[in-house]
N, C-alpha and C positions, 0 to 999 in steps of 0.2 A: 480394526478388533485383535490385530495382531501386538499391538503396542498393550490392549488391554488382561490382553493375557500374561505378556511379558510380565506386568507391574505387579499383575493376582500372585506369579510363582515367585517371582523374589521374595522369598522368607525370610529375609535381611526384614523385612517392615511391617511383617507377621507375629516373626519367635524370639525367642528366645537364645543365648548361645547355646556349646554346645553342651556344657555340663547341667545344663539344667534338663537335657532332653529335647532341648526344641521346641519348649512349651509356646502354645501361644499367648501371645501378649492376653488377647480378650477370654477370660476366664470363663465366660459363656461359649467360646469358641470351642475351649482346650475340651470342656462340659461335654460336650456336642460331639467330639471329634473320640473322646474314649469309649462314650457311649454307643458308638457305629463300630466300634473294633473289641467290643467289650467280651461280645460270644467267640468270638475268635480267640482268646484269651484265656478264656472259659474255657472252650473243646482243646487248645495247646497242651492247658494241665493236666484235664480230666485224662486225655492220650496217657503222656508220660506219668501219672499217678499210675495209673493202671497197667502199665506195662513194668512198672517197677512195681508196684503187687506183685504181680506173675511171674515174675523175673525171681524178687527177693523169697517167694512160696518153693518154685518149681528149680533152684540153683542147688539150695542146701540137701532136697528130696535123692537129687542124681547123687550126689554124695555120699550116701548111707552105703554103700558096699564100700569105704574103705576105711568104715569105723572112725569116723575123726573126731567122735566123742563130741558130749551134753555141750561142751565154752564153745562151737562151731555153728550149734545150731541158735543158740543164744545172742549170739553174735551179729546174727542180721534182724535182730528185732527193734535195737532204733533204725536201718531202714523202713521197717514196716509201718514202724510207729510214724515216724516223717512224714508219709506218703498217706497213710488212714489223716492224720491231722490235716492234710491241707487239701483234702481230694472229699470229706464227709462235710463238712461246712458251707462248701462251696456246691455240694448237690439239695442240701437241705435247708440251709440259714441263705435266704433269697438278698439279706441285705449286703452280706460278707461278698458278692460276686463284683461290685463295683468297687472293693480290694483288691480283685484279681492280680492285677502287676506285682504291690508290695507282694502278695504270699506267695507269686512264683519266685522274686527273686530272694525273698528268704527261705523258704524252701531249696532255692538250689547250693545256696553259700550250706544250711546247716546237711546237706545231703552231701558235701562235699567234705567237711568235717568228717558224718559219718563212714564216707570211703575211705577216710585218712584211717580210721578207727580201725574199718574191715581189715589192712594192710595190718596194722600190729598184731590183731584178732587171728588171722587166719596164716600170718608168718608163724605165729607162736605154735600156734595146731598142728598145721605141717610138716615143723621140725620137729619136734617133739612124734608124731605119726611116724615120718620116717625113719630115727632114726630105733623106735619099737616095732616098727612092722613091714616098714619095703627094705629097709636096713641090713634089719637083727644082725643077722650072722653077719654080713662086714665089722659093724661095730662089736661083737662076740670077737673076733676074727683077731684086733687090734685094738682091746680096752688096755691093752698094761701098757701100747705103745701112745707116750703122751704126743709126738711130734706129731702121730699118724693123725688122734684122735683129733686133733686141733684144725687141722690141716679138712679133715671129714667135718669138724661143726664150720670153719670158715666158709669153706663151700657152700655146703645147703642152704646155710644161713644166707652168701650170696645169690644165690639160686633161687630159692625160695623167698627170697625179699624182695628182688628185683622181677620176679617173677607175680606175685602180689602186687606189686607196685602197678606194673603196666599193666596187668589187667583192670586196676577198679581206675587207674587215668585213665584207660580206655572207655571204661563202663561211666566217666567223669564228662564224658564228651557231651553225654546226651544234657548234661545240666546243661551247657554252652549253648548246648542245641535250640535248647527252648525259650535259651534270653533271648536266642536272634530270633527265633520267632515272633518275639513278641515284642522288638524292637527298642528303642532308647528312649529311654526315662531314668531319672535320676536313681532310684531303685536299682536298675537294670545295671547302671554304669558301675554303679560301689560294687553288685554282685558278680558282675564280669570281673572286673580284679581282685575280686575276695575269693572266688571260689578255687586259684591254686592256690593263693598265699592260706586259706584257711584246711587244704588239702594238705599240702605240705609243714602245716604251722602242725596238726596233729600229729603226724608221722615221725617230729623231730622230739617232741617231748616222748615219744614212744623208747625209751630201755630196751627194746628187744633189735631198735634200728639204729641205734647208736652211732652204729660203726658203717651206715650205709648213707653218709653225709654227702657224700661225694654225689650216689646216683640221685640223692633226691633234690641236691641242686642244679643236676642236669634236667631231672622231669621236670621239679617248678620251673625251671627258666625256658623251658617248653611252652609248656602250657600257658604259662603268664605271655608269653609272645605269639600263645593259641590266640589268648584271650583280648592280646591288640587287637590282631587282628579281626578277631568276633565284632569289638566295637566296630573298626571302620565298616562292618558289613553291615550291622544292628546301626548304622549312622546313616549310609547311604537309603536304608530301606524306611527305615523312616524316616526322610529327607523325601522320599517318592512320595512315600503314604502321605504325609502331610501338603506338598503339594499339589498332590490328584486333591484332598479333600480340598483343599482353596479353591481349588479350580470346580471343583462338582457345586460346594458350599455358593460358591459366585454365580456361576451359572445357573442355579437351581434360584438363587434368590430372583436373578435378572426373569429366568423363565414365569415366576407367580408371581413380579411385576407388569410382567408383558401381559399373563392374564387375567391381572384386575385391570389392565389399561382395556384391553379389551373386552372384558365384561362391562364395566365404567361406560366406554362405546358403545359398545350392542344396544348397554339400558337408554345411552342418551337419543340413538339410532333408534328405536325401538319407541321412546316415549315421542319423537317427531314423527314420529311413522303416523304412529296413533292419532294424535292431534292432527297431523295435517289429513289424512284421510276422514276422521270425524267433522271437520271442518268443511269439506269437500259433502261430504255427505248429508253433513247439517243444510250448507248451501242451495244445495239440489232441493233436499228433500221442503223447506224453505219455499223454496220455488215455486214447487209442484203445489205447493198448499193451495196457492193462490193461485192456480192457473184451473184448468181442466184435466185434472190429473187422470182421467182415462181415454185422454184423447189417444189415438196409436201414436200418433204423430211425438206424443212423450213417450214412449216405451224405452227409448235407448237411455232417457235418463234414469227411470228405473232399475233398468239394469246395470246401468254405473253406479247406482245406490246400493243394491245387492253384492258387486263386484266389493266398492268399496266394503262393506259391510264382512266381507268374507276377507277380505284383508287386514283387518282391523283383528279378524277372531284368528289369523293366522300368526299376527305377531303373539297374541295369549299361547298359539299351541306351540309356537316353538319353546317360549319359555320353558311349558310345560316337558316336551319332550328334553330336554338339557337335565329335566331335573329327575327324567325316566330314565337315562342314560347313567347319570352322576349318581343313579338309586336312594336320591336326595325327593321324590315325588311323593308326597303323602297324600292316600288316598282322603277323597275331599264329597262324599256324598249331599246331594242334596235333591228335594223334592222338582221332578221336573215331568210337563204333563207332554205324554208320548207326541201328540198332533202341533204342537207349536213347534218341537223338537223337529221336528222332521219338516216343517214346513220353511225351517232358518235353513235347514241345510240344502234346499234344493230353490230356493227364494231364487229367482231370475230365471231359471232352468227350466226345460222344458221335460218333466220327467213324473211319470206315475203314481199316485201316493197311495198306499192303503193301509193307513194307522188307524188302532182303535180311540179310543177314547178314554185315558188311563192315565194316570199321575203316580209316577212310583221315585223309590228311593235309590240315584244311579249317582256319578260320577259326571255330569255333563262336559266337564273340562277334557275326558279322555274318551267317554262318546263323540265328541264334536270331533277330535283328533282324527280318529276311527274313521267315523261318515263323512265329515271333509274330506278324506283322502280317499278314500272308497268312490265316492260318488264324482269329484276329479279325473280320477283314473277312468270311470267308468264314460268318460265323455274324452276324454285324452287317448283313448287306447280301444276305445269300440269302434264300429262300422264308423266308418268316416260319414257315411250318408245315411244310414238310420240304424242309431247306436241304441230306438229304443230301450230310454232307461228306466227302469222302475224301484220306488224303493216301500217296501212293506215289511209290518210291523206286526205278527201276528204273537197273539197266545195259544202257546202247545199243553200247559199243564197250569192249574190254579192249587194249592194247597192250602190248607185254614188249619193251621196251628198254632204258636204262640203269639204269632202275625199272619198276615194273610201273604205270601206269596207268589210272584207268576215265576214262569220258565218261559223268557220270550226268546224270538227269534228276529229278529235283525237281517232283513235282506236287500240285501245289493244287486241286480241283476241287470246287463244289458248283454246288446249280440254281440257277440266276436267279429274281429278286423280280422278277414282273412288271409290279409297281408301277415300277417302276425304271429310268431308260435301257439301252437294252441299248450293251453294252462295243465298243465299235469304236475301229478307229486313231485315228481323230479325238476319239474321248471321253477317251483314255489319253494323245495329246496335249496336250489340255486339262489335264487333273491334272495331270502333271509340268510343264507350265508354271505351274500356280498355279493357273487361270482353273478357279472352280468349278463345280459342275453341280449345279444343285439339281434336284430334282424332288419328284413328292407324296409317295415315301419316301422322300426323302432330307431330314434334317435339316438344320435352315438354318445350323447351328453348325458342319457339318465343312464341313472344307476336303481331306477325302483327303490329308491328310501323309502318312496310312501306308504308302501306295505311293508319293509323292517317298523315302521312307523307304528302302522295299524297293530300286527301284531305284539310290538311290546306295549301297548296300549291295554290292550287286549288282557293280558297278563297280569297287568297290572292292576286293571278291575274284575280279575276271576272270573274272566269268560273264555269262551273257546271260540276259536277262529279258521273258514273252512273255506276256501279259493278253489274252485274246480271250474272246468267246462263243461258241460252236458251238450253233446249233440254243439249246437252251434249260437248258446247263449253262455255267458261267464258271470259266474254265482258266487257273491260275495257272503259268506251268511257268516255272524256271530251270535252266539248262546249263551245266555247266565242266566242267573236268579235276581230278581228283585223283589223289593218290598214293594207293595201293593199303599199310599196315602191316598186316604179318602178327604173328600171336602170337612167330613169331621173329626176327622182324629185332629186330636187335642193333643197331640205330639211334634207333630212338623208343621214346615210354611215353605213361604215357595226361597228364599234366602238362606236358612237354616235349617241344617241335619236334625236335629233335634231342638223343638222349643213350641212354645203355644202359636195357633193361633189365630190373632186377633180379629174381627168382623170388621171387614174394611167401611162397610157400612155405618158404624159409628164416627168416620171421621166428619171432622166438622166442614162447615163448608166457607168458612171465612177465613180460614187458618192464613196467617202472614208469612211469606216464605222471603229469605234474602238468600241470592248468590254472588258469587264474586267469582269473576273470570275473566283474563288478562285476551282471550278470545271472543273476537266482534260476532261470530257467527254463534258460536256456544252461547254465547247471552241472551242472542236474537230464539234462538233453537230452546234452552230452557225459558227464556218467557213467555214461545212460544204454547210448550207442553204441558210444564205447569200451569198453566193455567185449566187446565183442566181438573187441577185436583185444586184449587179454588179462587177464588177469584181476579180475572185478569187485574185490577189494580192493587190487586196485595200481592202481586208477585213481583218485587224487587231487586232490580239486576246491578252487578258495579262494577267494577275493573278499567273502566277505559283507558284509566293513566290512575300513577300513583297515590292522587289525593284522593280518588274513590275509596281510599282503603279505607282510611280515618270516615269516611261516609259510610262506609258499610259497618264499622264498628259501631255507632251512632243507633242504624237504623238497625242493626240485630239488638244488642241490649235495651234498647227501648220498647220491645215485645213482638219479636220474629216468634215463629211456633220453629219452624226450619230456618236453618241456616247451611246451604250447598257451599263448600269452598274447593277452590280450585287449589293444588297441592303446589307449583311453580308459577309464580306470579312476576314474569318480565316483563320491565321498560326499557329495554333499549341500555340501560345501566349494569355497571359491573354486579349491586346487590340486587338477589331473589330476592322476593318475600316467596316465604315457605305459609302453605294453610296451615299447619301444623301449630307454628306460630302462631299465626291470628287464633284458632283456637283453642290456644293456653290461655292466650290475653280475656280472649270473651270469658273464657270457662272463673276468670280470676276480676273480672270485672261484675261476676255474681249473672252471668248469661246461666238460664237453667232450659234453655229449646234443646232440639235435636241437631246434634253436631256432623255432620255430612264433608265427607274427605271425597270430593270429583275426579278422578286422574289417570292418566295413562298409563301411570308406572303400579300392577296391583301383585308385585313378583308376591313370595313370602315375606320375605323384608320386610318389602315398603309397607304390608300392612303389619306387620308389627310394631313398623316405626307408626303409622295410623294411631293404633291401638295404643302405645306409647303414651301420643299426646291428650286421652279419654275422647277421645272419638267416636262415637255413639254409632257410623255406621257407613262404610269403605263400598265407592260405586266405581267402577271401569269406563272410561270414554268410549268404550264401546259397545259398554250395555244398549242394547236396543232401549230405546226414550218409553216404550210404552213399558217394557220390564221395568228400569229405573223404576216408572212413578207407580208399580206395583210394591218393588221394596221399598219405595218411600211413606207408604201407606205402612206396609205393615210394621215398618221402623219408628214410624210415628208414635203409633199406638202401643206399642211395645213400650215406648220408651217414657210416655202417658201412664202406663199399665205400672213401668216400676220394675219391670224385669231388665234381668241384667244381661246386655247383649255379647255374645261369646267374645271370644278370643280370636286371633288367628286364626285360620282353619287349621286346627292339629288334632287329626284326626287315628292317630293309630293305632288305640284300641278297639276301634268300632272294628264290629264284622262286614269284610268280605265275600258274600253267600260264594261258594262251589257252586258253581254249576256244572252239570248231568254233562257226561262226552259230547260231542260230536260226532254225527254219526251218519252214513247215507240214511238209515229209517228215519231220521229225525228233519231233515231235507226234505225229504218223498211225503212228512208230515206237512211241513208246508208249503207241498203244490196242490195237497188235497185240496 
């Protein structure tokens, strides 16, 4: 690590010479560096201009009592014009701001020339003022003495010129400080040396200051030396800035690379886990099909199946939670049967259910994330011996306006663990804030992150959420407004937020379905369940080895009504065969049936990839087989009817209904 930092810190490998302002060899890197510091440059320039404007306006006003004359006030105009011409474009013309460094360099040189002009103008004004006003009596007394008048003239000229010269030189330090704050660039190097030269050069041309050459030479040399030191400090400052920028840029690139690698590894792990769990779940289901599944002896296998399904669901929810935290989650409403949803949530668990037969438009991923956590917490943190977990969904109110909507209340209740802290508003607030609350029955590794997941998901769904303890029962209540989906509604189906619902009874009984998957379990599982869709001998499965890919092509093009493709076909070599590539080849060969991708990866970007290959329908391997069959029926009828399949789920404009505020009164309504 030290060697890497040393290598990155070596500016000779990245920057040009001193006289180029240590510019980076890479133009893109130089542009990025300038953009990063541009706001600071503009701030320095604005402060410098405003201070100069205030001084150039206020200073002449303080001299009014000395009656310096009109010429004195007019002499300030060049300073005001320079600062105004520099400040106004920066404020009102955004495209000028990218040239802030050049503007600062030009302004510094012009202001130095204006300062030299002010030495000439002020010396002329104050010399005349001294003779006519301040020293009027002295002049009258020695008017006829030429030697005395010459001595007085020389003295006044020397004192006034030197005083003005020192004053303007001191003010000129503000230009040098401005250049120092900006740092080393080609333009600022030139400006740093041109500032004293311009200052002295303008004064040399003044007839009033011709006798002050020695003073001008001394002051000019001092300013030139100061400019040399200034450039030295500018170089040090710029080197430090550029070295810091290189290190920051390097570590940011390394971090982005690590994040991308982590995401890729996470995607691979997610894909592998889902595939393995789907295979394990499929093997158990196929075994149970061929045995007496109702035999109590096989109940552990049923429990294992439900656990695997929850595990696959958790993989999907993990991605959803990452999107929620990153602000990238897209609200995706689907028509959902509440009873089926509740049964899936509690499958294999001892839970009392009370759910109405109602189909509503909700986001099933968000609801699954909320209630998977809620049910899991009810068992993990509830009473160790008799948790008495209950899951109820109640309709609190119905409204019939443009669309029928219901005010739903979801409640998960359980007996509290007497050893755990009592659930209070303060307790919930601490959990949501990330403060762990440990007790005798709380694992030291538990950070209650599941509750944070639930609150975040409920907020994304526009629902209110409440966790409280009443007597010895803990109640987790979620309330929200949802649109009702009737069976005759011609606008909605089980897979799309908006779209027609075909009559699934119209499905022909002789469909030919071709499937390709590299998993033997998946092939057997598809063969078994798809036989409920059509005749068993018309379900053709392929994918045992790479040679069967060509057989799949031939069978699909020969007359398959539905083609189901695994996205990743791996056969032990370095080359993977992608379902999207197979889909494109099928379409090129004139395939006109329904094209489906069945994959463990169903993130938004994955679905976008599948849609770009003109796949008609996408299914996750964690989708329950009964749900998959329903989706296939709807997708097939929609395809044959010529309806366009919607793109990857992007619903930023759909309305997520706001729910009434959750209160103790509404909770009492649930219990009534």
